MARPA-389738 format. One record per residue (C-alpha): chain; x, y, z; residue in one letter. Coordinates in pm, 1 decimal, always signed. Layout:
cadena: A; u: X; v: Y; w: Z; residuo: a
...
//
This chain:
cadena: A; u: +12.1; v: -34.2; w: +2.9; residuo: m
cadena: A; u: +138.0; v: +329.0; w: -115.7; residuo: k
cadena: A; u: +85.2; v: +648.4; w: +96.6; residuo: i
cadena: A; u: -3.3; v: +951.9; w: -125.6; residuo: k
cadena: A; u: +257.1; v: +1237.8; w: -75.1; residuo: k
cadena: A; u: +15.4; v: +1480.1; w: +16.7; residuo: e
cadena: A; u: -131.3; v: +1272.5; w: +330.0; residuo: h
cadena: A; u: +249.0; v: +1200.6; w: +443.9; residuo: h
cadena: A; u: +238.4; v: +1560.5; w: +670.7; residuo: k
cadena: A; u: -55.1; v: +1383.6; w: +835.3; residuo: y
cadena: A; u: +80.3; v: +1082.3; w: +866.4; residuo: y
cadena: A; u: +382.2; v: +1210.7; w: +1033.6; residuo: l
cadena: A; u: +181.3; v: +1473.4; w: +1237.0; residuo: l
cadena: A; u: -15.8; v: +1170.7; w: +1346.4; residuo: a
cadena: A; u: +289.1; v: +968.3; w: +1451.4; residuo: f
cadena: A; u: +445.9; v: +1270.5; w: +1642.3; residuo: l
cadena: A; u: +145.1; v: +1333.2; w: +1877.1; residuo: i
cadena: A; u: +106.7; v: +974.8; w: +1978.9; residuo: i
cadena: A; u: +504.9; v: +947.7; w: +2033.5; residuo: s
cadena: A; u: +482.1; v: +1280.0; w: +2227.2; residuo: i
cadena: A; u: +157.2; v: +1112.1; w: +2416.3; residuo: g
cadena: A; u: +359.9; v: +785.1; w: +2485.4; residuo: a
cadena: A; u: +660.5; v: +970.2; w: +2618.3; residuo: y
cadena: A; u: +484.1; v: +1176.1; w: +2872.1; residuo: l
cadena: A; u: +286.8; v: +882.0; w: +2986.8; residuo: f
cadena: A; u: +588.5; v: +690.5; w: +3044.3; residuo: l
cadena: A; u: +775.4; v: +961.4; w: +3196.4; residuo: f
cadena: A; u: +491.8; v: +1073.1; w: +3418.0; residuo: t
cadena: A; u: +404.1; v: +711.7; w: +3529.2; residuo: s
cadena: A; u: +771.8; v: +663.8; w: +3630.6; residuo: e
cadena: A; u: +790.3; v: +984.3; w: +3844.4; residuo: l
cadena: A; u: +490.2; v: +914.1; w: +4005.4; residuo: i
cadena: A; u: +596.2; v: +554.8; w: +4104.3; residuo: s
cadena: A; u: +953.7; v: +704.2; w: +4217.0; residuo: q
cadena: A; u: +780.0; v: +933.3; w: +4426.9; residuo: k
cadena: A; u: +868.1; v: +905.4; w: +4785.5; residuo: k
cadena: A; u: +582.9; v: +881.2; w: +5088.0; residuo: p
cadena: A; u: +517.6; v: +1260.3; w: +5197.0; residuo: q
cadena: A; u: +606.2; v: +1310.8; w: +5566.6; residuo: k
cadena: A; u: +260.9; v: +1420.2; w: +5789.7; residuo: m
cadena: A; u: +341.5; v: +1758.2; w: +5998.5; residuo: i
cadena: A; u: +156.7; v: +1806.9; w: +6273.4; residuo: e
cadena: A; u: +25.6; v: +2187.1; w: +6359.9; residuo: v
cadena: A; u: -97.6; v: +2307.1; w: +6737.8; residuo: t
cadena: A; u: -276.2; v: +2635.5; w: +6723.2; residuo: a
cadena: A; u: -306.0; v: +2786.8; w: +7104.2; residuo: k
cadena: A; u: -523.8; v: +3029.7; w: +7193.7; residuo: p
cadena: A; u: -355.3; v: +3382.5; w: +7216.0; residuo: t
cadena: A; u: -637.0; v: +3462.9; w: +7524.3; residuo: k
cadena: A; u: -769.7; v: +3184.4; w: +7761.4; residuo: p
cadena: A; u: -1106.0; v: +3051.1; w: +7684.0; residuo: i
cadena: A; u: -1328.9; v: +3123.0; w: +7944.6; residuo: e
cadena: A; u: -1580.6; v: +2806.8; w: +8057.1; residuo: i
cadena: A; u: -1839.6; v: +2888.0; w: +8306.4; residuo: p
cadena: A; u: -1809.3; v: +2659.7; w: +8587.3; residuo: e
cadena: A; u: -2181.0; v: +2558.4; w: +8527.1; residuo: e
cadena: A; u: -2470.3; v: +2640.6; w: +8265.4; residuo: r
cadena: A; u: -2840.9; v: +2603.8; w: +8240.7; residuo: e
cadena: A; u: -2959.0; v: +2359.0; w: +7969.8; residuo: y
cadena: A; u: -3333.5; v: +2381.1; w: +7843.7; residuo: v
cadena: A; u: -3431.8; v: +2021.0; w: +7705.8; residuo: s
cadena: A; u: -3685.4; v: +1986.2; w: +7407.4; residuo: e
cadena: A; u: -3811.8; v: +1664.8; w: +7667.8; residuo: l
cadena: A; u: -3998.5; v: +1908.1; w: +7903.9; residuo: g
cadena: A; u: -3757.5; v: +2021.2; w: +8158.0; residuo: f
cadena: A; u: -3418.2; v: +2263.0; w: +8232.4; residuo: k
cadena: A; u: -3112.2; v: +2175.8; w: +8464.6; residuo: i
cadena: A; u: -2803.7; v: +2299.7; w: +8546.9; residuo: i
cadena: A; u: -2494.5; v: +2111.6; w: +8401.2; residuo: i
cadena: A; u: -2167.2; v: +2132.0; w: +8569.1; residuo: p
cadena: A; u: -1855.0; v: +2239.4; w: +8380.4; residuo: n
cadena: A; u: -1695.4; v: +1947.4; w: +8154.3; residuo: g
cadena: A; u: -2009.5; v: +1782.0; w: +8038.5; residuo: y
cadena: A; u: -2098.2; v: +1752.0; w: +7729.0; residuo: n
cadena: A; u: -2484.6; v: +1693.8; w: +7636.3; residuo: i
cadena: A; u: -2603.6; v: +1471.7; w: +7370.7; residuo: e
cadena: A; u: -2973.6; v: +1446.1; w: +7339.0; residuo: e
cadena: A; u: -3100.4; v: +1151.1; w: +7098.3; residuo: v
cadena: A; u: -3469.9; v: +991.3; w: +7118.4; residuo: n
cadena: A; u: -3607.6; v: +1070.8; w: +7409.2; residuo: n
cadena: A; u: -3282.0; v: +1031.2; w: +7582.9; residuo: s
cadena: A; u: -3034.4; v: +1271.3; w: +7740.9; residuo: l
cadena: A; u: -2674.9; v: +1164.4; w: +7829.5; residuo: k
cadena: A; u: -2426.3; v: +1384.4; w: +8005.3; residuo: n
cadena: A; u: -2083.5; v: +1244.5; w: +7900.7; residuo: v
cadena: A; u: -1732.2; v: +1312.0; w: +8077.6; residuo: i
cadena: A; u: -1461.4; v: +1088.5; w: +7941.0; residuo: i
cadena: A; u: -1605.6; v: +719.7; w: +7987.9; residuo: k
cadena: A; u: -1839.1; v: +793.1; w: +8294.7; residuo: k
cadena: A; u: -2195.1; v: +897.5; w: +8240.0; residuo: e
cadena: A; u: -2495.0; v: +1001.9; w: +8368.7; residuo: i
cadena: A; u: -2789.3; v: +901.9; w: +8176.3; residuo: n
cadena: A; u: -3160.7; v: +1039.1; w: +8187.3; residuo: y
cadena: A; u: -3456.2; v: +920.8; w: +8021.6; residuo: e
cadena: A; u: -3848.4; v: +985.4; w: +8015.3; residuo: r
cadena: A; u: -4107.7; v: +782.1; w: +8072.9; residuo: y
cadena: A; u: -4438.5; v: +899.8; w: +7896.2; residuo: l
cadena: A; u: -4751.3; v: +884.2; w: +7861.6; residuo: p
cadena: A; u: -4762.8; v: +518.0; w: +8008.0; residuo: i
cadena: A; u: -4719.5; v: +628.4; w: +8349.2; residuo: t
cadena: A; u: -5056.4; v: +770.7; w: +8507.3; residuo: n
cadena: A; u: -4933.5; v: +621.7; w: +8878.1; residuo: f
cadena: A; u: -5063.1; v: +778.8; w: +9181.5; residuo: d
cadena: A; u: -4685.0; v: +804.9; w: +9347.7; residuo: n
cadena: A; u: -4374.2; v: +748.8; w: +9223.3; residuo: i
cadena: A; u: -4282.8; v: +430.5; w: +9407.1; residuo: i
cadena: A; u: -4629.1; v: +248.2; w: +9224.2; residuo: s
cadena: A; u: -4419.9; v: +366.9; w: +8953.0; residuo: f
cadena: A; u: -4088.4; v: +222.6; w: +9047.6; residuo: v
cadena: A; u: -4235.0; v: -128.6; w: +9156.5; residuo: r
cadena: A; u: -4390.4; v: -137.9; w: +8798.6; residuo: y
cadena: A; u: -4063.6; v: -63.5; w: +8669.6; residuo: l
cadena: A; u: -3922.0; v: -332.8; w: +8864.6; residuo: e
cadena: A; u: -4129.9; v: -566.2; w: +8717.8; residuo: t
cadena: A; u: -4125.0; v: -479.5; w: +8344.9; residuo: k
cadena: A; u: -3765.7; v: -457.2; w: +8302.9; residuo: n
cadena: A; u: -3668.5; v: -741.5; w: +8556.4; residuo: n
cadena: A; u: -3467.4; v: -545.3; w: +8776.4; residuo: i
cadena: A; u: -3418.9; v: -443.4; w: +9138.5; residuo: k
cadena: A; u: -3438.3; v: -119.3; w: +9294.7; residuo: i
cadena: A; u: -3382.0; v: -58.2; w: +9638.9; residuo: k
cadena: A; u: -3553.1; v: +292.9; w: +9721.3; residuo: i
cadena: A; u: -3300.8; v: +486.4; w: +9954.0; residuo: e
cadena: A; u: -3531.6; v: +784.9; w: +10036.5; residuo: n
cadena: A; u: -3841.1; v: +929.5; w: +9913.2; residuo: k
cadena: A; u: -3827.9; v: +1318.5; w: +9892.2; residuo: l
cadena: A; u: -3905.9; v: +1636.8; w: +9742.7; residuo: k
cadena: A; u: -3749.5; v: +1785.0; w: +9456.8; residuo: i
cadena: A; u: -3844.1; v: +2169.0; w: +9357.8; residuo: n
cadena: A; u: -4177.4; v: +2013.7; w: +9496.4; residuo: n
cadena: A; u: -4216.2; v: +1731.0; w: +9254.0; residuo: y
cadena: A; u: -4250.1; v: +1395.9; w: +9401.8; residuo: e
cadena: A; u: -3934.5; v: +1194.7; w: +9413.7; residuo: s
cadena: A; u: -3701.4; v: +934.6; w: +9507.2; residuo: a
cadena: A; u: -3372.5; v: +803.4; w: +9539.3; residuo: k
cadena: A; u: -3254.6; v: +460.6; w: +9483.3; residuo: g
cadena: A; u: -3022.4; v: +205.7; w: +9378.9; residuo: l
cadena: A; u: -3075.3; v: -31.8; w: +9061.5; residuo: i
cadena: A; u: -2934.4; v: -383.1; w: +9023.1; residuo: k
cadena: A; u: -2928.3; v: -592.3; w: +8715.7; residuo: y
cadena: A; u: -2987.9; v: -1001.1; w: +8831.4; residuo: p
cadena: A; u: -2973.3; v: -1105.9; w: +8507.0; residuo: i
cadena: A; u: -2705.8; v: -949.5; w: +8291.7; residuo: s
cadena: A; u: -2503.8; v: -881.2; w: +8677.2; residuo: g
cadena: A; u: -2431.2; v: -528.0; w: +8550.4; residuo: r
cadena: A; u: -2308.0; v: -278.4; w: +8834.7; residuo: e
cadena: A; u: -2526.2; v: -115.7; w: +9074.1; residuo: l
cadena: A; u: -2670.9; v: +218.5; w: +8943.3; residuo: k
cadena: A; u: -2753.4; v: +520.0; w: +9144.0; residuo: r
cadena: A; u: -3076.9; v: +648.1; w: +9026.3; residuo: t
cadena: A; u: -3337.9; v: +913.8; w: +9086.5; residuo: f
cadena: A; u: -3700.2; v: +936.3; w: +8975.1; residuo: f
cadena: A; u: -3865.3; v: +1226.5; w: +8955.5; residuo: i
cadena: A; u: -4272.5; v: +1289.9; w: +8895.3; residuo: m
cadena: A; u: -4384.6; v: +1622.6; w: +8809.9; residuo: p
cadena: A; u: -4711.3; v: +1470.4; w: +8697.3; residuo: d
cadena: A; u: -4885.2; v: +1177.3; w: +8696.1; residuo: n
cadena: A; u: -4839.2; v: +1163.1; w: +8341.9; residuo: w
cadena: A; u: -4463.2; v: +1158.7; w: +8302.4; residuo: v
cadena: A; u: -4139.5; v: +1037.1; w: +8503.7; residuo: v
cadena: A; u: -3799.3; v: +1143.5; w: +8444.8; residuo: y
cadena: A; u: -3474.8; v: +955.4; w: +8584.9; residuo: t
cadena: A; u: -3137.9; v: +1065.3; w: +8635.6; residuo: f
cadena: A; u: -2868.1; v: +774.5; w: +8681.7; residuo: s
cadena: A; u: -2505.3; v: +687.4; w: +8665.1; residuo: t
cadena: A; u: -2304.5; v: +362.9; w: +8732.4; residuo: s
cadena: A; u: -1988.8; v: +613.3; w: +8885.6; residuo: s
cadena: A; u: -1933.7; v: +657.5; w: +9236.9; residuo: p
cadena: A; u: -1739.2; v: +968.4; w: +9176.9; residuo: e
cadena: A; u: -2006.1; v: +1106.3; w: +8979.3; residuo: l
cadena: A; u: -2239.6; v: +1081.5; w: +9273.3; residuo: y
cadena: A; u: -2206.6; v: +1429.3; w: +9380.2; residuo: e
cadena: A; u: -2246.6; v: +1594.2; w: +9021.2; residuo: d
cadena: A; u: -2599.3; v: +1376.0; w: +8955.3; residuo: l
cadena: A; u: -2715.8; v: +1500.2; w: +9281.0; residuo: e
cadena: A; u: -2648.8; v: +1874.3; w: +9173.1; residuo: k
cadena: A; u: -2822.6; v: +1853.8; w: +8831.6; residuo: i
cadena: A; u: -3098.2; v: +1642.0; w: +8987.6; residuo: v
cadena: A; u: -3152.7; v: +1929.7; w: +9300.7; residuo: r
cadena: A; u: -3154.8; v: +2174.1; w: +8983.3; residuo: s
cadena: A; u: -3395.3; v: +2028.3; w: +8805.6; residuo: f
cadena: A; u: -3721.7; v: +2253.2; w: +8660.3; residuo: e
cadena: A; u: -4018.6; v: +2077.4; w: +8485.1; residuo: y
cadena: A; u: -4119.6; v: +2274.8; w: +8194.1; residuo: t
cadena: A; u: -4417.1; v: +2064.4; w: +8065.6; residuo: g
cadena: A; u: -4325.3; v: +2024.5; w: +7737.5; residuo: n
//
């Protein structure tokens, strides 16, 4: 097959373009394969002024209450539960509604024992901001889980709030949080 002279320039141009493309492809892929891993540089920034963190702050929940939270706690409210988390230790919150309709807090606690197959030792019945309340320890006999210090607060017959922790070093903070409890009725 003979190529006409007038088409030689087109074939030459195509050959040059393909040759240059192949050279660039091979050259860049060789450079990439020889590239050494990059070093990671860690940069830390320090604030020029100290950040002021309040010792306590008020937290208003969409679940119908407000409390005072001590410094060092982060709040996460998900699916009708609230957790105040400090490192791995927790103070948990739960709201029981509208299944309650109990005459008093003790009848609710007994119902909870039966329903969840747990043992609750009521240490004392008390009033927290004029709401019927009880302080107790929950033991989980089936799972063998540790005791949980729990406060039950019943602002009306239709709702019960519980605040609890299984960390004895958080009992004091739990008591402060519970003492600041106010029902907003949402």
